[in-house]
C-alpha positions as CSV (number, residue, x, y, z in Angstrom):
1,M,-23.6,-17.6,-16.2
2,S,-25.4,-19.6,-13.4
3,V,-24.5,-18.8,-9.8
4,F,-26.9,-20.9,-7.8
5,T,-25.9,-24.1,-9.6
6,H,-22.2,-23.3,-9.7
7,P,-20.1,-26.1,-8.1
8,D,-18.4,-23.5,-5.8
9,F,-21.7,-21.8,-4.7
10,D,-21.9,-22.5,-1.0
11,D,-25.1,-20.7,0.1
12,H,-23.4,-17.4,-0.5
13,E,-25.6,-14.6,0.7
14,Q,-25.0,-12.2,-2.1
15,V,-23.0,-12.1,-5.4
16,V,-22.7,-8.7,-7.2
17,F,-21.4,-8.2,-10.7
18,C,-19.9,-4.7,-11.1
19,H,-19.3,-3.0,-14.4
20,D,-18.4,0.7,-15.1
21,K,-18.1,1.4,-18.8
22,A,-16.3,4.7,-18.4
23,S,-13.4,3.3,-16.3
24,G,-13.4,-0.2,-17.8
25,L,-14.1,-1.8,-14.5
26,K,-15.2,-5.4,-14.5
27,A,-15.5,-6.9,-11.1
28,I,-17.4,-9.4,-8.9
29,I,-18.1,-9.1,-5.1
30,A,-19.1,-12.2,-3.2
31,I,-20.5,-12.1,0.3
32,H,-20.5,-15.6,1.8
33,D,-21.6,-15.3,5.4
34,T,-22.3,-12.3,7.8
35,R,-23.4,-14.2,10.9
36,L,-20.3,-13.1,12.9
37,G,-20.0,-9.6,11.4
38,P,-19.5,-7.7,8.2
39,A,-18.0,-9.7,5.3
40,L,-14.4,-8.5,5.2
41,G,-12.1,-9.7,2.5
42,G,-9.5,-8.4,0.1
43,C,-9.9,-7.0,-3.4
44,R,-7.9,-9.0,-5.8
45,M,-6.8,-7.8,-9.3
46,Y,-5.9,-10.5,-11.8
47,P,-6.1,-11.0,-15.6
48,Y,-8.5,-13.9,-15.5
49,A,-8.8,-15.8,-18.7
50,S,-12.6,-15.9,-18.5
51,D,-15.5,-14.5,-16.5
52,A,-16.1,-18.1,-15.3
53,D,-12.6,-18.2,-13.8
54,A,-13.2,-14.9,-12.0
55,L,-16.5,-16.2,-10.6
56,R,-15.0,-19.5,-9.4
57,D,-12.2,-17.6,-7.7
58,V,-14.3,-15.1,-5.9
59,L,-16.8,-17.7,-4.7
60,R,-14.1,-19.9,-3.3
61,L,-12.2,-17.0,-1.8
62,A,-15.3,-15.6,-0.1
63,R,-16.0,-19.0,1.6
64,G,-12.4,-19.2,2.6
65,M,-12.6,-15.8,4.3
66,T,-15.6,-17.0,6.4
67,Y,-13.7,-20.0,7.6
68,K,-10.5,-17.9,8.1
69,S,-12.2,-15.4,10.3
70,A,-14.0,-18.1,12.3
71,L,-10.9,-20.1,12.8
72,A,-9.0,-16.9,13.9
73,E,-11.8,-16.1,16.3
74,L,-12.6,-12.7,14.7
75,P,-15.9,-10.8,14.8
76,L,-16.1,-10.9,11.0
77,G,-17.9,-12.6,8.2
78,G,-16.5,-13.7,4.9
79,G,-16.4,-11.9,1.5
80,K,-14.1,-11.2,-1.4
81,A,-13.8,-9.0,-4.5
82,V,-12.0,-9.7,-7.8
83,I,-11.2,-7.2,-10.5
84,V,-10.6,-8.5,-14.0
85,G,-7.4,-6.8,-15.2
86,D,-3.6,-6.8,-15.3
87,P,-2.4,-5.2,-12.1
88,H,0.8,-4.1,-13.8
89,R,-0.9,-2.4,-16.7
90,D,-4.6,-1.6,-16.1
91,K,-4.7,0.4,-12.9
92,T,-6.2,3.9,-13.0
93,P,-7.7,6.2,-10.4
94,A,-11.0,6.1,-12.2
95,L,-11.2,2.3,-12.0
96,F,-10.6,2.2,-8.3
97,H,-13.0,5.1,-7.7
98,A,-15.7,3.1,-9.5
99,M,-14.8,0.0,-7.4
100,G,-15.1,2.1,-4.3
101,D,-18.6,3.2,-5.4
102,F,-19.7,-0.4,-5.8
103,V,-18.4,-1.3,-2.4
104,D,-20.2,1.6,-0.9
105,S,-23.4,0.6,-2.5
106,L,-23.5,-2.5,-0.3
107,G,-23.9,-0.4,2.8
108,G,-21.2,-2.0,4.9
109,R,-22.2,-5.6,4.4
110,Y,-18.8,-6.0,2.6
111,V,-15.6,-4.3,3.7
112,T,-12.7,-4.5,1.3
113,A,-8.9,-4.5,1.8
114,A,-5.7,-5.1,-0.1
115,D,-5.0,-8.5,-1.8
116,S,-3.0,-9.9,-4.6
117,G,-2.6,-7.2,-7.2
118,T,-3.7,-4.3,-5.0
119,G,-2.1,-2.4,-2.1
120,V,-2.3,0.7,0.0
121,P,-2.4,3.2,-3.0
122,E,-5.5,1.4,-4.4
123,M,-7.2,1.3,-1.0
124,Q,-6.6,5.0,-0.6
125,L,-8.3,5.6,-4.0
126,M,-11.3,3.5,-3.0
127,A,-11.4,5.2,0.4
128,Q,-12.1,8.5,-1.4
129,R,-15.5,6.9,-2.3
130,T,-16.4,4.7,0.7
131,H,-15.7,4.3,4.4
132,H,-16.0,0.5,4.0
133,V,-12.3,-0.1,3.3
134,C,-9.3,-1.1,5.5
135,G,-5.6,-0.7,4.9
136,A,-5.9,2.9,3.5
137,I,-4.5,4.7,6.5
138,A,-1.1,4.7,8.1
139,R,-0.9,2.9,11.5
140,D,1.7,1.1,13.7
141,A,3.1,-1.8,11.7
142,L,3.6,-5.3,13.2
143,E,7.3,-4.8,13.3
144,G,9.7,-2.0,14.1
145,G,8.8,1.7,14.2
146,T,7.5,2.2,10.7
147,R,3.9,3.0,9.9
148,S,2.0,1.3,7.1
149,G,-1.5,0.4,6.0
150,D,-0.2,-2.8,4.5
151,P,-1.3,-6.0,6.3
152,S,1.1,-8.2,4.3
153,P,3.9,-8.2,7.0
154,S,1.3,-9.8,9.4
155,T,0.4,-12.4,6.8
156,A,4.0,-13.3,6.2
157,Y,4.8,-13.5,10.0
158,G,1.9,-15.8,10.6
159,V,2.9,-18.0,7.6
160,F,6.4,-18.2,9.0
161,L,5.1,-19.3,12.4
162,G,2.8,-21.8,10.8
163,L,5.6,-23.2,8.6
164,R,7.8,-23.6,11.6
165,E,5.0,-25.5,13.4
166,A,4.5,-27.8,10.3
167,V,8.2,-28.5,10.1
168,H,8.3,-29.4,13.8
169,H,5.3,-31.7,13.5
170,R,6.3,-33.5,10.3
171,L,10.1,-33.5,10.6
172,G,10.7,-33.2,14.3
173,R,12.8,-30.1,13.9
174,D,12.9,-27.5,16.6
175,D,14.4,-24.8,14.4
176,L,14.7,-24.0,10.7
177,A,18.5,-23.9,10.3
178,G,19.4,-25.6,7.1
179,V,15.8,-26.4,6.2
180,R,15.2,-26.0,2.5
181,V,12.2,-24.0,1.4
182,A,10.9,-23.4,-2.2
183,I,8.7,-20.3,-2.3
184,Q,6.3,-19.8,-5.3
185,G,5.7,-16.1,-5.6
186,V,7.7,-13.4,-3.9
187,G,5.5,-10.4,-3.9
188,H,4.8,-8.6,-0.7
189,V,4.0,-11.6,1.4
190,G,6.3,-14.1,-0.3
191,Y,9.3,-11.7,0.0
192,D,8.7,-11.1,3.7
193,L,8.3,-14.8,4.3
194,A,11.6,-15.4,2.5
195,R,13.2,-12.7,4.7
196,H,12.0,-14.4,7.9
197,L,13.2,-17.8,6.7
198,V,16.7,-16.5,5.7
199,N,17.0,-14.8,9.1
200,A,16.1,-18.2,10.7
201,G,18.9,-19.9,8.8
202,A,16.7,-21.6,6.2
203,E,17.9,-22.1,2.6
204,V,15.5,-20.5,0.2
205,C,14.8,-20.9,-3.5
206,V,12.2,-18.8,-5.3
207,S,10.2,-18.4,-8.4
208,D,7.8,-15.7,-9.7
209,V,6.3,-14.9,-13.1
210,H,7.2,-11.2,-12.4
211,A,11.0,-11.0,-13.0
212,P,11.7,-8.0,-10.7
213,N,10.4,-9.9,-7.8
214,V,12.8,-12.8,-8.1
215,Q,15.7,-10.4,-8.8
216,R,15.0,-8.5,-5.6
217,A,14.9,-11.8,-3.6
218,A,18.2,-12.9,-5.1
219,D,19.9,-9.5,-4.7
220,E,18.7,-8.7,-1.2
221,L,18.3,-12.1,0.4
222,G,20.6,-14.3,-1.6
223,A,17.8,-16.6,-2.6
224,R,18.4,-19.1,-5.4
225,V,16.1,-18.4,-8.4
226,V,14.4,-21.2,-10.4
227,A,12.0,-21.1,-13.3
228,P,8.3,-21.0,-12.4
229,E,7.7,-24.4,-14.0
230,D,10.5,-26.0,-11.9
231,I,9.5,-24.8,-8.5
232,Y,7.4,-27.9,-7.7
233,G,10.1,-30.4,-8.2
234,Q,12.8,-28.9,-6.0
235,A,14.5,-31.2,-3.5
236,V,13.3,-29.3,-0.4
237,E,11.6,-29.9,2.9
238,V,8.9,-27.3,2.4
239,F,7.0,-26.0,-0.6
240,A,5.5,-22.6,0.2
241,P,2.9,-21.5,-2.4
242,C,2.5,-17.7,-2.1
243,A,1.0,-16.8,-5.5
244,M,-2.4,-17.8,-6.9
245,G,-4.8,-20.6,-5.9
246,G,-5.5,-24.0,-7.4
247,I,-1.8,-24.8,-7.7
248,L,-2.0,-28.1,-5.9
249,N,-3.5,-30.4,-8.5
250,P,-2.9,-33.8,-10.1
251,D,-0.2,-32.4,-12.5
252,T,1.8,-30.5,-9.9
253,L,1.5,-33.3,-7.3
254,E,3.4,-35.6,-9.7
255,A,6.4,-33.2,-9.5
256,L,6.1,-32.3,-5.8
257,R,8.9,-33.7,-3.6
258,A,8.5,-31.7,-0.4
259,P,7.1,-33.5,2.7
260,V,5.5,-30.2,3.9
261,V,3.3,-27.7,2.1
262,A,2.9,-24.4,4.0
263,G,2.4,-21.2,2.2
264,A,0.4,-18.0,2.0
265,A,-1.7,-18.5,-1.2
266,N,-5.5,-18.8,-0.8
267,N,-7.4,-21.9,-2.2
268,Q,-4.2,-23.9,-2.8
269,L,-6.1,-27.2,-3.3
270,A,-7.6,-27.4,-6.8
271,S,-10.3,-29.8,-5.3
272,P,-11.0,-31.4,-1.9
273,E,-9.6,-34.7,-3.2
274,I,-6.1,-33.2,-3.4
275,G,-6.1,-32.9,0.4
276,A,-6.7,-36.6,0.7
277,E,-4.0,-37.4,-1.9
278,L,-1.5,-35.3,0.0
279,Q,-2.3,-37.2,3.2
280,R,-1.9,-40.5,1.3
281,R,1.5,-39.5,0.1
282,G,2.6,-38.5,3.7
283,C,2.8,-34.8,2.8
284,L,1.7,-32.5,5.6
285,Y,-0.5,-29.7,4.3
286,A,-1.0,-26.6,6.4
287,P,-4.5,-25.5,5.5
288,D,-4.3,-22.1,3.7
289,Y,-6.9,-20.2,5.5
290,A,-5.5,-21.3,8.9
291,I,-1.9,-20.4,8.2
292,N,-2.4,-17.1,6.2
293,A,-4.8,-15.5,8.7
294,G,-2.3,-12.9,9.8
295,G,-3.5,-10.3,7.3
296,I,-7.2,-10.5,8.3
297,I,-6.2,-10.3,12.0
298,D,-4.2,-7.2,11.2
299,V,-7.1,-5.6,9.3
300,C,-9.6,-6.5,12.0
301,Y,-7.6,-4.7,14.6
302,E,-7.6,-1.6,12.4
303,R,-11.4,-1.7,12.6
304,I,-11.7,-2.5,16.3
305,G,-8.6,-0.8,17.6
306,G,-5.5,-2.4,19.1
307,S,-1.7,-2.0,19.4
308,A,1.0,-3.7,17.4
309,A,1.7,-5.9,20.4
310,Q,-1.9,-7.1,20.4
311,I,-1.8,-7.8,16.7
312,R,1.4,-9.8,17.1
313,A,0.0,-11.8,20.1
314,H,-3.1,-12.7,18.1
315,V,-1.1,-13.7,15.0
316,E,1.0,-15.9,17.2
317,R,-2.1,-18.0,17.9
318,I,-1.8,-19.4,14.4
319,G,0.9,-21.8,15.5
320,P,-1.3,-23.5,18.3
321,T,-4.3,-23.6,15.9
322,L,-2.3,-25.5,13.3
323,Q,-0.9,-27.8,16.0
324,Q,-4.5,-28.6,17.0
325,I,-5.4,-29.3,13.3
326,F,-2.3,-31.5,12.8
327,Q,-2.9,-33.5,15.9
328,R,-6.6,-34.1,15.2
329,A,-5.9,-35.1,11.6
330,E,-3.3,-37.6,12.8
331,A,-5.6,-39.0,15.5
332,E,-8.6,-39.3,13.2
333,G,-6.7,-40.4,10.1
334,V,-8.2,-37.7,7.9
335,P,-6.7,-34.9,5.8
336,T,-5.7,-31.7,7.6
337,S,-8.0,-29.8,5.2
338,V,-11.0,-31.7,6.4
339,I,-10.1,-31.0,10.1
340,A,-9.6,-27.3,9.4
341,D,-13.1,-27.1,7.8
342,R,-14.6,-28.9,10.8
343,L,-12.8,-26.7,13.3
344,A,-13.9,-23.6,11.5
345,R,-17.5,-24.8,11.4
346,E,-17.4,-25.6,15.1
347,R,-16.1,-22.1,16.0
348,L,-18.6,-20.5,13.6
349,A,-21.6,-22.4,15.2
350,T,-20.3,-21.7,18.7
351,R,-19.8,-18.0,18.2
352,A,-22.8,-17.2,15.8
353,P,-25.7,-15.3,17.4
354,A,-28.5,-17.5,18.5
355,H,-31.0,-15.9,16.1
356,A,-28.7,-16.5,13.1
């Protein structure tokens, strides 16, 4: 399997293939850029159909983390890890101990955290083998008086703020009362986003391939449940992808009716051309790594120290960043995805050490 000629290879600094026969671990760690600091990014667990799919995902996710940290003005580089496996069936302590060993072997160039398919328990297992892990210890949460190592509440809060900014820019609405939102995926982040939206008066419908997730959203939030294949075509103002990447593609765009796309999923665009097509159709896209930066902000403060109030204040800068992206895209007549990349590269170049 070629890496250097892979279409998603973007001058990544290091790509490591990890295999532990005893535990059954098959994983890939990709380090994209460490000019601003260690490459911090989550560890995803997903039953990829092929090794090629896993490689494509980790390369794209690692690059997105570089841009996400730069755009959020954090002292971090970009990296990611993916584990090939079913998170509902294949988790064992031995597997995550082995993953921790591989992370540790990189000597701090890559720092891992929770992501789709993993959470605090898995980070705690990895922390038994490496110090280069975040989200394994209890700390002050973003909201309330609870303590948690889970950054997903910060991610959801940032997406909520960004979604509200997108609705204001595209629809001229100052609040979300009565705004209809279709959420694809109601795991940790998607559920918290739905809770914020319901509390703000929005009407929410949800889908998820994991039945207990949608049942919880229906029972606890009163969300309307639709089949996964029907979520794209809902008559809503906002489509919020909060599951896997690549879900905005030529097929799903044919069904999509929402004038705003604003969600937590990484790598939502199947290709750069999709961003241009959304612009052509008059659909405002909130670039994924701009709107979903709350989690990495939370994790960064775990490393450098900071209060819940400081985390919240930093997360709340997501709204103004998106406002800048929307305004520049409109003024220059280019897709928001293009402007987000430009802004991230500008901030990366400005903040990178002179010797880099």
